[in-house]
C-alpha positions in Angstrom: 0.0 0.0 0.0 1.3 3.5 -0.9 2.5 5.5 2.2 0.2 8.4 3.1 2.9 11.0 2.6 3.5 9.8 -1.0 -0.2 9.3 -1.8 -0.8 12.9 -0.7 1.6 14.1 -3.5 -0.8 12.4 -6.0 2.0 11.1 -8.3 -0.6 9.6 -10.7 -1.5 13.2 -11.5 2.0 13.9 -12.8 0.9 12.5 -16.1 -0.7 15.9 -16.8 2.8 17.4 -16.8 3.7 15.4 -19.9 2.4 18.5 -21.7 5.7 20.1 -20.8 7.2 17.7 -23.3 4.8 18.5 -26.0 6.8 21.4 -27.6 9.8 19.1 -27.9 7.7 16.4 -29.6 6.4 18.8 -32.2 9.6 20.8 -33.0 11.9 20.3 -36.0 13.6 16.9 -36.1 17.1 17.9 -34.9 16.0 19.2 -31.6 14.3 16.0 -30.6 17.6 14.2 -30.5 19.6 16.8 -28.5 20.5 15.6 -25.0 20.6 19.1 -23.7 17.0 19.7 -24.9 15.8 16.5 -23.2 17.7 17.4 -20.0 16.0 20.8 -19.9 12.4 19.6 -20.5 12.8 16.7 -18.0 14.0 19.1 -15.3 11.1 21.5 -16.3 8.6 18.6 -16.0 10.0 17.6 -12.6 9.7 21.2 -11.4 6.1 21.3 -12.5 5.3 17.9 -10.9 6.6 19.1 -7.5 4.8 22.4 -7.9 1.6 20.6 -8.7 2.0 18.3 -5.7 2.6 21.3 -3.4 -0.8 22.7 -4.6 -2.5 19.3 -4.0 -1.1 19.3 -0.4 -2.2 22.9 0.2 -5.7 22.2 -1.2 -6.0 19.0 0.9 -5.0 20.9 4.0 -7.4 23.8 3.5 -10.3 21.7 2.2 -9.9 18.7 4.6 -13.3 19.3 6.2 -15.2 19.5 2.9 -13.2 16.6 1.5 -14.2 14.5 4.5 -17.9 14.8 3.4 -17.1 13.9 -0.3 -17.8 10.3 -1.4 -14.4 9.9 -2.9 -12.2 12.6 -1.4 -12.8 11.5 2.1 -10.3 8.6 1.5 -7.5 11.1 0.9 -4.6 10.9 3.4 -5.3 14.3 5.1 -9.1 14.2 5.0 -9.1 10.7 6.4 -6.6 11.6 9.1 -3.9 9.1 8.0 -1.5 12.0 7.3 -1.5 14.5 10.3 -1.9 18.1 9.3 1.4 19.2 10.7 3.3 16.5 8.8 1.4 17.6 5.6 2.5 21.2 6.2 6.2 20.2 6.5 5.8 18.1 3.4 4.3 21.1 1.6 7.4 23.3 2.4 9.9 20.6 1.3 8.0 20.0 -2.0 7.6 23.7 -2.8 11.3 24.5 -2.2 12.3 21.4 -4.3 10.2 22.7 -7.2 12.1 26.0 -7.3 15.5 24.4 -6.8 15.0 22.0 -9.7 13.4 24.8 -11.8 16.5 27.0 -11.3 18.6 24.3 -13.0 16.7 24.9 -16.3 18.6 27.4 -18.5 17.0 30.8 -18.9 15.0 31.5 -22.1 15.5 34.9 -23.7 17.0 36.2 -20.4 13.9 35.1 -18.5 14.6 32.7 -15.7 12.6 29.4 -16.1 11.3 29.6 -12.5 9.0 32.3 -13.7 6.8 29.5 -15.2 6.3 27.4 -12.1 5.9 30.6 -10.1 3.1 31.7 -12.5 1.5 28.2 -12.2 1.6 28.4 -8.4 0.2 31.9 -8.3 -2.7 30.8 -10.5 -3.4 27.9 -8.3 -3.3 29.9 -5.2 -5.8 32.3 -6.6 -7.9 29.3 -7.7 -7.7 27.6 -4.3 -8.7 30.6 -2.2 -11.1 32.5 -4.6 -11.5 31.5 -8.3 -12.7 28.0 -7.6 -15.9 29.5 -6.1 -16.7 31.2 -9.5 -18.8 29.2 -11.9 -17.1 28.6 -15.3 -14.0 30.6 -14.1 -13.0 27.6 -12.1 -12.8 25.4 -15.2 -11.0 28.1 -17.2 -8.4 28.3 -14.4 -7.7 24.6 -14.9 -7.3 25.1 -18.7 -4.9 28.0 -18.1 -2.8 25.7 -15.9 -2.4 23.4 -18.9 -1.5 26.3 -21.1 1.3 27.3 -18.7 2.7 23.8 -18.9 3.0 24.0 -22.7 4.5 27.5 -22.4 7.0 26.3 -19.8 8.0 23.3 -22.1 8.7 25.7 -24.9 10.7 28.1 -22.7 12.8 25.2 -21.5 14.1 24.5 -25.0 13.9 28.2 -26.0 11.4 27.8 -28.8 8.1 29.7 -29.5 5.1 27.5 -28.8 2.8 26.8 -31.8 -0.4 28.9 -31.7 -2.3 25.8 -32.8 -0.8 23.7 -30.0 -1.9 26.3 -27.5 -5.5 26.3 -28.9 -5.6 22.5 -28.9 -4.5 22.6 -25.3 -7.1 25.1 -24.3 -10.1 23.3 -25.8 -9.0 19.8 -24.7 -8.3 21.0 -21.1 -11.7 22.9 -20.9 -13.4 19.7 -22.2 -11.8 17.6 -19.5 -12.5 20.2 -16.8 -16.3 20.4 -17.6 -16.4 16.6 -17.8 -14.9 16.5 -14.3 -17.6 18.8 -13.1 -20.3 16.6 -14.7 -19.0 13.6 -12.9 -18.8 15.4 -9.6 -22.4 16.7 -10.0 -23.7 13.2 -10.8 -22.2 12.0 -7.4 -23.5 14.8 -5.3 -26.2 12.6 -3.9 -23.5 10.4 -2.4 -22.0 13.2 -0.4 -22.8 13.8 3.3 -22.8 17.6 3.0 -21.7 20.5 0.8 -18.6 19.6 -1.2 -17.6 22.1 -4.0 -19.1 25.6 -3.8 -19.8 25.9 -7.6 -21.8 22.6 -7.6 -24.9 24.6 -6.7 -24.5 26.6 -9.9 -23.9 23.8 -12.3 -26.6 21.5 -13.8 -26.4 18.4 -16.0 -28.0 20.3 -18.9 -25.7 23.3 -18.6 -22.6 21.2 -18.4 -23.7 19.1 -21.4 -24.1 22.4 -23.3 -20.4 23.1 -22.5 -19.0 19.6 -23.1 -20.5 19.0 -26.5 -19.1 22.1 -28.3 -15.8 21.7 -26.5 -15.5 18.1 -27.7 -16.1 19.4 -31.3 -13.7 22.3 -30.9 -11.0 19.9 -29.5 -11.2 17.7 -32.5 -11.5 20.6 -35.0 -8.5 22.6 -33.6 -6.3 19.5 -33.6 -7.4 18.7 -37.2 -6.6 22.2 -38.3 -3.3 22.1 -36.5 -2.2 19.0 -38.5 -2.7 20.7 -41.8 -1.8 24.2 -40.9 1.0 25.8 -43.1 3.2 26.4 -40.1 2.9 22.8 -39.0 3.8 21.5 -42.5 6.7 24.0 -42.6 8.1 22.7 -39.3 7.8 19.0 -40.1 8.1 19.1 -43.8 5.0 17.0 -44.2 1.2 17.0 -43.7 1.2 13.3 -42.6 0.2 14.3 -39.1 -3.4 14.5 -40.4 -3.4 10.6 -40.3 -3.5 10.8 -36.5 -6.9 12.7 -36.5 -9.0 9.5 -36.4 -7.2 8.3 -33.2 -7.7 11.6 -31.5 -11.4 11.6 -32.6 -11.8 8.2 -31.1 -10.2 9.2 -27.9 -12.6 12.1 -27.4 -15.6 10.0 -28.3 -14.5 7.2 -25.9 -14.1 9.8 -23.1 -17.6 11.1 -23.8 -18.9 7.5 -23.5 -17.2 7.0 -20.2 -18.6 10.3 -18.8 -22.2 9.8 -19.9 -22.6 6.0 -19.9 -20.2 5.0 -17.2 -20.4 8.1 -14.9 -16.6 8.4 -15.0 -14.3 11.3 -15.8 -13.9 12.8 -12.4 -10.1 12.0 -12.5 -8.8 12.1 -16.1 -5.3 11.1 -15.0 -6.5 7.8 -13.5 -8.9 7.2 -16.3 -6.2 7.5 -18.9 -4.4 4.6 -17.2 -7.4 2.5 -16.2 -9.4 2.4 -19.4 -7.8 -0.1 -21.8 -9.2 1.4 -25.0 -7.9 4.9 -24.0 -4.5 3.4 -23.1 -4.3 1.6 -26.5 -5.4 4.7 -28.4 -2.8 6.8 -26.6 0.0 4.3 -27.3 -1.1 4.1 -31.0 -1.1 7.9 -31.3 2.4 8.3 -29.8 3.7 5.5 -32.0 2.1 6.9 -35.2 3.5 10.4 -34.5 7.0 9.0 -34.2 6.6 6.9 -37.3 5.1 9.7 -39.4 7.4 12.5 -38.3 10.6 10.8 -37.4 11.0 7.5 -39.2 9.2 7.5 -42.6 11.2 9.6 -45.1 9.4 12.8 -46.2 
């Protein structure tokens, strides 16, 4: 069984920080094989993983009473009492300091220290934890902005400009996942023993469905346009990335099926590892990108 202090870091959520690697995966061929570039993005990813864990610790400390009434969150180490609050506070300090120490090892980009990015991410999440999460719709937009910062940080780590299309794809996909998460939480409100999230009173299944449907379409559309955009073709020297669109489309549709038919989607990070069809589609997507952009001659 995972020790409470490690479980409180939510290491399964670190998969979200793979977005820090995204700019490297979609840059010109030469950069992908540079050891220095990989060193920088992996350090950047580690910094964001620790920064995210410090936010999880802070939220669990502040929200431990509300979490104790939640059907799922009551099993978390702090809410359940398995990790004492004072120990969690000490762990928070160590994790936060480590995030900035590792971030300081990433080379500066255009004379801007890399630590600006984890600092911006932490500032956003502090505002979210103490204020913005109480505002309907804004709470989901904050989640999406956090994903945007990951992509920006990954680009800064290797000193390249992030693709505008990549940023748009990230925005729509992350908003889609955020509203799906709210839909799942709302469907489980009846299992709670009291008030859980403040914005749950403002959301309804019909309203969330109105958000989720268009965002699913925008996610697929923005990615499709990205694959055939002139700047994408110029960078990779091919339009073959368009052959990955069916896999991405299936992934979105499969996720919608899990949200609406299986009442899942509350924790995308766990779902991506637990649902076999999603796992297979993810592996196929990664393999196809490598084959189309890095192996098959243009």
